[in-house]
C-alpha positions in Angstrom: 9.6 6.0 -7.6 7.9 3.2 -9.4 5.9 0.8 -7.2 5.4 3.1 -4.3 2.7 5.4 -5.7 -0.9 4.9 -4.5 -2.9 2.5 -6.6 -6.1 4.1 -7.9 -9.4 2.5 -7.0 -10.9 0.3 -9.7 -14.6 0.7 -10.0 -14.9 -2.9 -11.4 -13.8 -4.3 -8.0 -16.2 -4.7 -5.2 -18.1 -1.5 -4.5 -18.0 -2.1 -0.7 -14.2 -2.2 -0.7 -12.7 0.8 1.1 -9.4 2.2 -0.1 -6.6 3.4 2.1 -6.8 7.2 2.7 -3.5 7.4 4.6 -0.8 9.8 3.4 1.4 6.8 2.8 -1.0 4.3 1.2 -1.1 0.8 2.7 -1.6 -2.2 0.4 -5.1 -3.5 0.7 -4.8 -6.9 -1.0 -2.3 -9.6 -1.9 -1.5 -8.1 -5.3 -0.8 -4.7 -3.9 1.3 -6.2 -1.1 3.3 -8.1 -3.7 4.0 -4.9 -5.7 5.2 -3.2 -2.5 7.5 -6.1 -1.7 9.0 -6.0 -5.2 9.6 -2.2 -4.7 11.3 -3.0 -1.4 13.6 -5.6 -3.0 14.5 -3.0 -5.6 15.1 -0.3 -3.0 17.4 -2.6 -1.0 19.3 -3.7 -4.1 19.9 -0.1 -5.1 20.7 1.1 -1.5 17.9 3.7 -1.7 17.4 4.4 2.1 14.6 6.9 1.5 12.6 4.4 -0.5 13.2 1.7 2.1 11.9 4.0 4.8 8.7 4.9 2.8 8.0 1.3 1.8 8.4 0.1 5.4 5.9 2.8 6.4 3.5 1.2 3.9 4.0 -2.3 5.3 4.4 -1.9 9.0 1.7 0.3 10.6 -1.9 -1.0 10.7 -4.2 0.8 8.3 -7.4 2.3 9.8 -9.5 1.1 6.8 -9.0 -2.5 7.9 -10.6 -1.8 11.3 -13.4 0.7 10.5 -16.9 -0.6 10.6 -18.7 0.2 7.4 -22.4 1.0 7.9 -24.7 -0.9 5.6 
């Protein structure tokens, strides 16, 4: 489904930025969060219950990469 796949890491972005390694990838910045919200709006408009479930899993649980301390 478009908009719900994991977004590949861009090497031109900050090298210290950690990407989500969860099975259901969590958005890591505002642009990714906006893409997920657009996908949620589309899933709700088309009554796609499975997509709504997956997208909610992306948005609701906390991502461990946000809370891991990165050794420098």
